[in-house]
N, C-alpha and C positions, 0 to 999 in steps of 0.2 A: 671964466670958469663956468662949466655947464651946471644947469639946475639939477640938484640931487634927485628931485622928484621925477624929472624927465628921464634921468639915467635909470632909475629904479623901474619906471614904467616900461622902458625899452627892454630891460632884463626880463621882466615878467612876460612881455610879449614874446620874446625869443624862447623862453621856457615853455610857454603855451604851444608855440609852433613846434618845438622839438618833441614835446610829449604827444602832440597830435600825429606827427610823422611816425613816431615809434608805434603808436597804436594802429595807424592806418596800414603800415607795413606788416605788422603782425596779423592783421585781419585779412588783408587783400593780397599781399605779396608784391605789390608794385607801388610806385609813387603817386601821390595825389597831384592834381593840377594846382596851380597857384590860386585859381579861383576857389577851389575846394578848401584850400588852406585859409584863404580870406574869409570865407563864409563860416567855417568851423571855429575860427579864432576871433570872429567879430571885428575884423579890421576894416578900415574905411576904403582901402584900395589895394590892387594887386602890387603896385609899386612899394607899398609898405611891407608886403610879404617878401618881395625880392630884396629889399634893403635889409630886413631882418635875417634872411637866409645868407646874404653875403657876410654879415657879421658872424653868424653861426659857422660858416665855412672858415673864416679867419680864426675862429676859436677851435677849429678842428672837430666840431660836433656833427657837421653834415658834409656831404659831398654832392656835387652836381656838375653837369657839363653846361657851360654857357650856351644859350641859344637852342638847346635841345630839350623839348618838352618831357616832363615826367621822369627826369633823371635824379631828382633830389632824394637823398636817403640819409638816414643816420649813419655816421661813420662806423658805428659799432653794430651794424645790422646782423652780423653773424652771431654775435653774443645774444642778441634778442631772440633770434630763431633757435639757438641752442637752448636757451632757458625755457622756451615754450615746449621743446621736445622732451625735456626732462620730467615734465608733469604727468 
C-alpha cells in the first residue's frame, strides 16, 4: 500500500500545477512551458511536471497533445474565460 503522506503530497502538487495553469491562461491566453511550470511550482524536474500532468489528464482536469509544446490547458478553459469577462 502506498504511503498516505506521499499520496497527499502528489495531490497537493497536482493542485498547485492546476491552479498555476488556470492563472497563466487567464493572464496570457496560452500555455506555459513545462520548465515554467517546474519553476513556478518549485518542482525538482520537468519529468515531475509531466508525470503530474498525465495524472491531471486522467482525472479530466487538463488536456494536452503528446509531443507538442505548449498545448497543456485546463479542461474548463472556456469557463475560466467566461468568468473573467463577467467582471
